[in-house]
C-alpha positions in Angstrom: 7.2 8.0 -15.0 5.1 11.2 -15.8 7.0 14.3 -14.6 5.0 17.6 -14.1 5.9 21.0 -12.9 3.5 22.7 -10.5 3.5 25.9 -8.5 2.2 26.4 -5.0 -1.6 26.4 -5.1 -1.7 24.3 -8.3 -3.0 20.8 -8.6 -3.1 17.6 -10.7 -5.8 15.2 -11.2 -5.4 11.3 -11.1 -8.4 10.0 -12.6 -11.7 11.7 -11.9 -11.6 11.3 -8.0 -7.9 12.0 -6.8 -6.6 15.6 -6.8 -3.0 16.2 -5.6 -2.2 19.9 -4.7 1.1 21.7 -4.0 0.3 23.7 -0.7 3.6 25.2 -0.2 7.2 25.2 -1.2 9.8 25.7 1.7 13.4 25.3 0.4 13.8 21.6 -0.4 10.4 20.6 1.3 7.2 20.5 -0.7 3.8 20.3 1.2 1.3 18.3 -0.8 -2.4 17.7 -0.2 -4.3 14.7 -1.3 -8.0 14.6 -1.7 -9.3 11.1 -2.5 -12.4 9.1 -1.7 -12.3 7.4 1.8 -12.1 4.0 0.2 -8.9 4.6 -1.3 -5.8 4.4 0.9 -3.2 7.0 0.8 0.2 6.2 2.6 3.7 7.7 2.6 5.8 5.3 0.6 7.8 4.2 3.6 4.7 3.3 5.5 3.2 1.5 2.4 6.3 -0.8 2.1 6.0 -1.6 5.9 2.6 -2.7 5.6 3.6 -4.8 2.5 6.2 -6.6 4.4 3.8 -7.2 7.4 1.2 -8.7 5.0 3.9 -10.9 3.3 5.0 -12.1 6.7 1.4 -13.0 7.7 0.8 -14.8 4.4 4.0 -16.9 4.9 3.0 -17.7 8.5 -0.5 -18.7 7.3 1.0 -20.8 4.3 3.4 -22.6 6.9 0.4 -23.5 9.1 -1.8 -24.5 6.1 1.0 -26.8 5.0 1.2 -28.5 8.5 -2.6 -28.9 8.5 -2.5 -30.4 4.9 0.4 -32.9 6.0 -1.5 -33.9 9.1 -4.8 -34.7 7.0 -2.7 -36.6 4.5 -1.1 -38.5 7.4 -4.5 -39.1 8.9 -6.0 -40.3 5.6 -3.0 -42.9 5.1 -3.5 -44.3 8.4 -7.2 -45.1 7.8 
């Protein structure tokens, strides 16, 4: 992990397209701004993890349906 120290109104760049700026510091809270291209999703980590869990559950559900369809097709082939 890279650790950087920035003051209010200072920024860091990630690649050529993403700028992370420290907007203000109020006690233990830091307000940051992220400027990135629209095609790059930006989420708070807890939201990102929630999205990943939902995607994994959807993939598991689709995998279960796919296995049932494959089994039904195999049974159909065996009975012909």
